[in-house]
N, C-alpha and C positions, 0 to 999 in steps of 0.2 A: 185881497192878497191870498193866493192859493196856499193852503197848508201843505207841508211836506208829507209825502206818503210814509206810512209806518210799516214796519216788518217785524213779525214775531220772532222771538228766540226759539228755534225749533228743538232745542235740547229736550224739553219736556212738553212741547206743544203738540199734543196728539188729539185729533178730533175723531168723534164717533157720532153716529146718528142717535139723537135723543130717544130714550126709551128702549134702545137695543142693548139688552143685557149681555149678549155675546160680544157685541162691539165694545162695550164698556170693559169687559174682561180682557179682550185682546188689546185694547188701548193701554192697559197696565202692562200686559206682556211686552208691548213695544218699548216700554221703558226699562226692561231688564238690562240692556247694555249700560244704561246710566247707573243702575243700582250696582252692577258688577264693577264698573269703573270707580265710582265714588265710594261706594260702601265696601266693596271687596278689596280692590288693590290699594286704595289709600289707607284703609285700616291695616292691611297686610304690611305695608311699609312702616307704619307707625309702631305696630306691636311686634312684628316678627322679623322683618328686614332680611328675608331669604333671597339669595341671588336667583334661584330658580323662579320665584314669584316675580321678582323685579324684571327679569328678562322676558317672562311671560307677558307682563304688562307692556314692556317696550315693543314686543312683537305686535301686539294689538294696535299700538299707536302707529307703527310703521305700516301695518295693514290698512289703516284708515287713510293714511297719506296716499298709499297706492290707489285706494278706491277713489279718492278725490281727483287724483291725476287722470285716471281712466274716465271718470264722469266728465271732466272738463274737456278731455280729448274727443270723446265720442259724442257728447252733447245730445243724448237721446232723451226725448221728452217723457214726462210722466204720463199716466193715463188721463183721460179727460176730467176725471173727478178731482184733479189737482186744483181746479178753480175753487171748489167748495172748501178745500183743505188749505188754501193759501200757500200752495207749494209749487206753483207753475214757474217760479223764477229759479228753480233748482232742477238739476238733471236727475234722471231715474235709473240709468244703467251703469254699473250694477248696483243692486240694493246694498247700502252700507250696513243696515241693521242685520240683514241675512249674512253678509260677509263677516261681520263682527262675531255673531253668535256661532257660526260654523267654525270659524278660526278657534274660538274659545273651546268648543266641544271637542275638536280634533286634538288640540294641544293638551287639554285636560285629560282626555282618554289616553293618549300616548304617555303622558307624564305618570298617570296612575298605573298603567301596565308595566312601565319601566321600573316601577317601585319607588319613584320619587314622590312620596306622598305620605299620608297618615293612616292608611288602611291596609288591613290584611288581604290576602288573595281572595278569601271567601266573600269579601264584601265588595269586590271590584265591580261586579255587574250592577249592584245597587247604586254604587257611587256614580258611575258614568251614565246611568239612566236619566238623571235630572238634567244635565246640560244638553243632551241630545233632544229630550222632550221640549225643553225651552227653546232650542234652536228651531225645531220644526214648527212650534207654535208661533214664534216670532216671524218666521217666513210666511206662514199662513196669515198672520195678522196684517202684514204689510199689503197683501193682496185684498183681503177682506175689507180693510178700512179704506182702500182706494189709493194708497200711496204709491203702489208699484203694480206693474203687470206680472204675470206668471214668469215670463221670460227674464224679467229684471231680477226677481228674487232667486230664480234658479242660477242665473249668472253670478249673483252675489254669494250664494251658498257654495257653488263650485270653486269660486276664487278663494273663499274662506278656507275650504278644505285643503286646497293646494298650498296656500300661504302658511296655514297652521302646521301642516306636515313639514314643509320646507324649513320654517323657522325652528321647529323642534329639532330637526336634524342639525341645523347650523349651531344652535345653542349647545346641544349635547354631544356633538361630534367635533366641533371646531372651537367654540368659545369656552367649553367646559374646562379645558386645560389652563385657562387663565383665571379660573375662580380662586385658587389659592393666592395668586398675586393680588387679586382685588381685595381679598380678605386682609392681607398683610399691608396693603397700601394705607396712606394717611387717611383717605376717604373711608376705607373699610373699618379702620380702627376708631376713627372719630364718630362714625355713625353706627358702630356695632353691626356691620354687614357680615352675614355668615352664610355658609353653605352646609346644609345637612342632608343633601341628596345621597351621600354615601352611607347614611345610617338607615338600616332596613325598616325600623319602626320608630319614627320620630316621636310619636305620642308617648310610647312606652319609655323611650330614652329620656325624654324631658320629665315624665312622671317619676321615674326612678331617681333621677338626679335631684328633683325638687324634694322628694321624700328623704333622700340621703342627706341633703343640706339641712333640712329641718331637724332630722334626728341628731345630726352633729351639733347643731345649735342648742338643742335641748340637753344634750349630754354635757356641753360646756357650762350651761346655766346651773346644772346640778352639781 
């Protein structure tokens, strides 16, 4: 009796050539989208529940659905190395990893320069360097490790830039007017959903309020 074929879960299934230190490093870089999704946005919802962050995450999800639709429609094969990587049963154009990271970098940059964030103007260049560096490294890693061709990662990055800019415009020009209503809805009140994008320096605002609350509590106890 023939055994059924097996397929790996590709979420964290990244292969590299044994002994290749650069490949090992780039394999971890390829997992950055997973770290951002599970470590960044999930913890953001649990601990902060900011509407800007929630719509940021929603945009990334929509972007990945768009990517899957295009891949299914175009059905362009991955490079020949897909046989070694056990990826020949999935399509390669455009690269979803590149699309994800460039969407993230563009949206994060626009959000930071608009002032919806936690940093002063003098720190903005330092803040936006990391997501762009990770985006470029992710794009390079997908070609180096053999998962995509150059054309596939370039297509993914271009689509990510376009969708990231478009979604930022939609959120902050169209959906932003509904933020107060979401805050006051039963969902917003039940889950403490909030919008602090109108506050110039959120860190200082929360720091000052936390100190003020502690001082008032100390004054009452005395």
